[in-house]
VMD Tcl script that draws the C-alpha trace (Angstrom):
set ca {
  {102.57 -29.11 214.34}
  {99.19 -30.23 215.61}
  {97.77 -26.73 215.35}
  {99.05 -26.40 211.77}
  {97.33 -29.67 210.84}
  {94.12 -28.51 212.49}
  {94.27 -25.25 210.54}
  {94.85 -27.08 207.29}
  {91.96 -29.47 207.95}
  {89.73 -26.57 208.92}
  {90.67 -24.76 205.72}
  {89.91 -27.84 203.62}
  {86.56 -28.24 205.37}
  {85.63 -24.60 204.76}
  {86.67 -24.82 201.11}
  {84.63 -28.01 200.65}
  {81.50 -26.43 202.18}
  {81.94 -23.33 200.04}
  {82.35 -25.45 196.92}
  {79.27 -27.58 197.67}
  {77.22 -24.46 198.31}
  {78.31 -22.91 195.02}
  {77.59 -26.13 193.10}
  {74.07 -26.34 194.54}
  {73.43 -22.73 193.63}
  {74.57 -23.36 190.01}
  {72.39 -26.49 189.75}
  {69.37 -24.45 190.84}
  {70.10 -21.73 188.27}
  {70.59 -24.30 185.47}
  {67.35 -26.05 186.37}
  {65.37 -22.78 186.26}
  {66.98 -21.80 182.94}
  {66.12 -25.19 181.49}
  {62.45 -24.83 182.52}
  {62.25 -21.37 180.97}
  {63.93 -22.51 177.77}
  {61.71 -25.57 177.32}
  {58.58 -23.50 177.94}
  {59.58 -20.95 175.31}
  {60.45 -23.63 172.74}
  {57.13 -25.46 173.11}
  {54.89 -25.47 170.05}
  {52.69 -22.39 169.89}
  {49.03 -22.95 170.56}
  {46.77 -22.22 167.62}
  {44.85 -19.00 167.78}
  {41.08 -18.87 167.51}
  {41.22 -18.03 163.78}
  {43.24 -21.06 162.69}
  {41.40 -24.14 161.49}
  {41.67 -27.22 163.70}
  {43.96 -29.94 162.39}
  {42.19 -33.00 161.06}
  {42.93 -36.18 162.96}
  {42.98 -38.20 159.74}
  {44.19 -35.87 157.03}
  {43.75 -37.29 153.57}
  {46.82 -37.50 151.40}
  {46.14 -37.47 147.71}
  {48.18 -39.97 145.74}
  {48.15 -39.66 141.98}
  {47.23 -42.99 140.37}
  {48.79 -44.16 137.13}
  {46.86 -44.98 133.98}
  {46.74 -48.76 134.70}
  {44.83 -48.22 137.95}
  {41.83 -50.55 138.27}
  {40.60 -54.05 137.41}
  {41.10 -55.43 133.93}
  {39.63 -58.70 132.63}
  {40.25 -61.03 129.71}
  {37.70 -63.63 128.68}
  {39.35 -66.12 126.35}
  {38.17 -69.63 125.45}
  {41.73 -70.72 124.60}
  {43.76 -69.17 127.43}
  {41.07 -68.93 130.10}
  {39.71 -65.97 131.99}
  {42.23 -63.69 133.70}
  {41.86 -60.65 135.90}
  {44.62 -58.12 136.54}
  {44.28 -55.57 139.34}
  {46.65 -52.60 139.36}
  {46.49 -50.33 142.44}
  {47.82 -47.31 140.52}
  {50.93 -47.02 142.69}
  {53.04 -50.06 141.78}
  {51.29 -53.08 143.31}
  {49.28 -55.61 141.33}
  {47.40 -58.89 141.59}
  {46.78 -61.52 138.94}
  {43.94 -64.04 139.15}
  {43.39 -66.95 136.79}
  {39.62 -67.17 137.14}
  {39.31 -70.46 135.29}
  {42.50 -71.98 136.71}
  {42.39 -70.78 140.33}
  {45.89 -69.30 140.00}
  {46.51 -66.18 142.12}
  {49.59 -64.11 142.85}
  {50.55 -60.68 144.10}
  {53.28 -58.57 142.63}
  {54.67 -55.20 141.75}
  {54.99 -53.25 138.54}
  {56.93 -50.35 137.11}
  {55.21 -48.37 134.41}
  {57.19 -46.50 131.76}
  {54.64 -44.41 129.90}
  {57.23 -42.98 127.52}
  {58.49 -46.39 126.37}
  {54.95 -47.86 126.61}
  {56.20 -50.75 128.78}
  {55.26 -52.20 132.12}
  {57.72 -54.42 134.02}
  {55.85 -56.92 136.19}
  {57.33 -59.02 139.00}
  {54.98 -61.58 140.53}
  {55.56 -63.58 143.70}
  {54.80 -66.89 141.94}
  {56.79 -66.19 138.77}
  {60.40 -67.25 138.46}
  {61.34 -64.16 136.41}
  {59.90 -60.70 135.91}
  {58.25 -59.94 132.58}
  {58.26 -56.73 130.60}
  {55.14 -56.13 128.54}
  {54.62 -53.61 125.80}
  {51.25 -52.03 126.38}
  {48.65 -50.17 124.39}
  {45.71 -48.45 125.98}
  {42.70 -47.29 124.03}
  {39.65 -46.21 126.02}
  {38.82 -49.22 128.23}
  {41.00 -51.76 126.36}
  {44.48 -52.63 127.65}
  {46.73 -54.92 125.63}
  {49.82 -56.39 127.31}
  {52.20 -58.11 124.91}
  {55.29 -60.06 125.83}
  {57.35 -62.59 123.88}
  {55.40 -65.60 125.23}
  {52.12 -64.12 126.42}
  {49.45 -61.67 125.41}
  {46.56 -60.27 127.42}
  {43.66 -58.39 125.83}
  {41.98 -56.81 128.83}
  {38.79 -54.81 129.29}
  {38.44 -52.43 132.21}
  {35.86 -53.56 134.75}
}
mol new
graphics top color blue
foreach p $ca { graphics top sphere $p radius 0.5 }
foreach p [lrange $ca 0 end-1] q [lrange $ca 1 end] { graphics top cylinder $p $q radius 0.2 }
display resetview
């Protein structure tokens, strides 16, 4: 019985060594395959004829027709300056009152309206607009701006 147990233990030991050896061999093969695969999937290097990539490539953004600074000088309502960035952000300054606020706008050229939401306003306002040369008129139920492009 003792010799049978010894044979069984010896067999288990041999099988374990064989298994460990095979596992190490497979790990080595997988590691080499991984290195080869990652090297081949790396980005190709540019050839001598290709232009070098610019570190700060300029992206052209089309500006809308309200882009710029617009000013109203009015003895009754004071002097106001609107700044539209051409992409949906705006700023309103009451030059004579010291009022200032940032906001956003959505321009609908087809309907000739501009919806303005300002940080310091309780509600957004939708203005009908007309634009002729350097004159921008914004009309809303309770306010009207006659602005000249600066």
